[in-house]
C-alpha positions as CSV (number, residue, x, y, z in Angstrom):
1,M,54.7,47.0,35.6
2,E,58.3,44.1,38.0
3,L,60.3,45.6,35.8
4,A,61.4,43.4,35.9
5,L,60.3,43.2,36.7
6,G,57.6,40.8,39.2
7,K,56.1,41.1,42.3
8,K,54.4,42.9,44.8
9,K,54.9,44.0,48.3
10,K,52.6,44.5,51.0
11,G,52.1,48.3,51.6
12,K,55.2,49.2,49.8
13,K,53.9,45.4,47.3
14,S,53.8,45.3,43.8
15,S,51.8,43.4,41.7
16,I,54.0,42.8,38.5
17,Q,52.0,41.1,40.4
18,G,51.7,38.5,42.6
19,R,54.0,35.9,42.7
20,Q,53.2,32.3,41.5
21,E,54.2,29.3,43.4
22,S,53.9,26.1,41.5
23,G,49.9,25.7,40.0
24,G,49.4,29.5,39.9
25,R,46.3,31.1,38.0
26,K,47.8,33.7,35.0
27,N,47.0,37.0,34.8
28,S,44.6,37.1,31.6
29,N,44.4,40.6,31.3
30,M,47.8,41.7,31.7
31,V,46.9,44.4,33.8
32,I,50.7,44.7,35.8
33,I,51.1,47.3,39.0
34,V,54.4,49.4,39.3
35,I,57.0,47.7,41.5
36,A,57.3,50.1,44.2
37,A,58.4,53.9,43.4
38,L,61.4,53.5,40.5
39,A,60.9,57.0,39.3
40,V,62.2,58.9,36.1
41,G,61.5,57.5,33.0
42,L,60.4,58.2,29.6
43,F,57.5,57.0,28.6
44,F,54.1,58.5,28.3
45,G,54.8,61.9,29.8
46,G,58.1,61.5,31.9
47,V,56.3,57.8,33.5
48,F,59.0,55.1,33.7
49,I,58.0,52.0,33.6
50,P,59.4,49.4,35.3
51,A,59.9,45.5,35.0
52,L,57.2,43.3,37.1
53,K,57.1,40.8,39.3
54,D,54.6,37.8,38.2
55,S,51.8,38.7,40.1
56,S,49.6,34.9,39.6
57,A,50.3,33.8,43.2
58,P,49.4,34.5,46.1
59,Q,51.3,37.7,48.1
60,T,53.2,37.3,51.3
61,T,50.7,39.1,54.3
62,S,53.3,40.2,56.6
63,G,55.5,43.2,56.9
64,G,58.2,43.9,59.3
65,T,59.3,41.4,61.9
66,G,56.6,39.0,60.4
67,F,58.9,38.9,57.5
68,E,61.7,37.6,59.2
69,Q,59.8,34.9,61.6
70,Q,58.3,33.7,58.2
71,I,61.7,33.6,56.7
72,V,63.1,31.7,59.8
73,E,60.1,29.3,59.5
74,T,60.4,28.3,56.2
75,R,63.8,27.7,56.1
76,R,63.4,25.6,59.0
77,L,60.6,23.6,57.1
78,L,63.1,23.2,54.5
79,E,65.5,22.0,56.4
80,A,63.1,18.9,56.7
81,S,62.1,19.2,53.4
82,P,64.6,20.1,51.2
83,D,63.0,18.9,47.4
84,S,59.9,21.5,48.4
85,V,59.9,23.3,45.2
86,N,56.7,25.4,47.0
87,L,59.2,26.0,50.3
88,W,62.1,27.4,47.9
89,T,59.4,29.4,46.3
90,K,58.1,31.0,49.3
91,L,61.2,31.7,50.8
92,G,62.3,33.4,47.8
93,N,59.0,35.3,47.6
94,L,59.9,36.3,51.1
95,Y,63.4,37.5,50.4
96,F,62.0,39.3,47.0
97,D,60.0,41.5,49.0
98,T,62.4,42.4,51.9
99,D,64.9,43.5,48.8
100,Q,67.7,40.4,49.8
101,Y,68.2,40.1,46.0
102,A,71.1,37.4,45.9
103,K,69.3,35.3,48.7
104,A,66.0,35.7,46.6
105,I,68.1,34.7,43.3
106,D,69.5,31.7,45.3
107,A,66.3,30.3,46.8
108,Y,64.1,30.5,43.0
109,S,67.2,29.1,41.7
110,K,66.7,26.0,43.9
111,S,63.0,25.8,43.0
112,V,63.5,26.2,39.5
113,A,66.1,23.3,39.4
114,L,63.8,21.2,41.1
115,D,61.0,22.7,39.0
116,P,62.1,23.8,35.5
117,N,58.9,24.2,33.9
118,N,57.7,26.8,36.4
119,S,57.4,30.2,34.4
120,H,55.9,32.2,37.4
121,V,59.5,31.7,39.4
122,L,61.9,32.0,35.8
123,T,59.8,35.6,36.0
124,D,60.6,36.2,39.6
125,L,64.3,35.2,39.0
126,G,64.4,37.7,36.3
127,V,63.5,40.3,38.1
128,M,66.1,39.7,40.6
129,Y,68.4,39.5,38.6
130,R,67.7,43.1,37.5
131,R,67.3,44.4,40.6
132,S,71.4,43.0,41.1
133,G,72.4,44.5,38.5
134,N,72.7,41.8,35.9
135,P,70.4,42.7,33.0
136,L,71.6,39.7,30.4
137,K,71.0,36.9,33.3
138,A,67.5,38.8,33.8
139,V,66.5,38.3,29.9
140,E,68.4,34.8,30.4
141,S,65.5,33.9,33.0
142,F,62.5,35.9,31.1
143,D,63.4,34.0,28.0
144,R,63.5,31.0,29.9
145,A,59.8,32.1,31.1
146,I,58.6,32.4,28.0
147,L,59.9,29.3,26.4
148,V,58.3,27.8,29.0
149,D,54.8,29.9,28.0
150,P,55.1,31.9,25.3
151,T,51.5,33.2,26.9
152,H,53.2,34.5,29.8
153,E,53.1,38.4,29.2
154,T,54.8,39.6,32.6
155,A,57.8,37.7,31.1
156,R,57.5,39.5,27.8
157,F,57.0,42.6,29.0
158,N,59.4,42.7,31.4
159,K,62.0,41.7,28.8
160,G,61.5,44.6,26.6
161,I,61.9,46.4,29.5
162,V,65.8,45.5,30.6
163,L,66.3,45.0,27.0
164,Y,65.3,49.1,26.3
165,Y,66.9,50.8,30.0
166,D,69.6,48.5,30.8
167,I,70.8,46.7,27.9
168,K,69.8,49.9,25.5
169,D,68.4,47.8,22.5
170,K,65.4,49.4,21.4
171,A,65.2,46.8,18.5
172,G,64.8,43.9,20.4
173,A,62.5,45.7,23.2
174,I,60.4,46.6,20.6
175,Q,60.5,43.3,19.1
176,S,59.4,41.5,22.8
177,W,56.8,44.3,23.3
178,K,55.3,43.2,19.5
179,G,55.1,39.5,20.7
180,L,53.1,40.4,23.6
181,V,50.5,43.1,21.4
182,Q,50.2,40.1,19.1
183,M,49.4,37.9,21.6
184,N,47.3,40.3,23.4
185,P,45.9,43.0,21.7
186,G,44.9,44.5,24.4
187,A,47.7,44.3,26.7
188,R,48.3,47.6,29.3
189,T,51.2,49.3,31.0
190,P,51.3,50.3,35.1
191,N,49.6,53.3,33.9
192,G,46.5,51.9,31.6
193,K,47.8,53.1,28.4
194,L,47.8,50.2,25.4
195,V,51.3,48.6,24.7
196,K,50.9,49.1,21.4
197,D,50.4,52.9,22.0
198,M,53.7,52.7,23.6
199,I,55.4,51.0,20.7
200,R,54.0,53.3,18.7
201,E,55.2,56.2,20.1
202,M,58.6,55.0,20.6
203,A,58.3,54.6,16.6
204,Q,57.8,58.5,16.2
């Protein structure tokens, strides 16, 4: 699953599934895709389940120099429209997809300052905090996303991942995943296992 954390990259794109700009479509089945090659773990036969990127929004379609060109163009547009939520979100997505964590955090933070109620951007912001080595800020961002949208499945899943792997709070992680399962009994991990089965195995 974006862990944490969130977003999908072209080629090595994740789907913690797509990102979401304002007004994007919510993933109803929570079939969350794994973020690029995070290995080692312990869930389900040694498969590590990472945090996911929120995949409710369209993905960036270019790679390589295409990303660089899009970043330059988006920054240019922001000079003329510094209060554009969509442009700050797009810039954050571009930095997300090019693994520029600090710059993604800055862009997403500006987007959230303009639109505090965008649970998708808050989720991707959490993924970036986690990847930058700040799990407490990641959980804070996921909590904000859940407060805005209690049905946000990716945020709930990612919160559990960060609590379990990074903060070593097994009880808190299970509580987060139980909230997800209560909301959607059919929620699954990226490898297709039911989250409720994952919880049961952890309790054994």
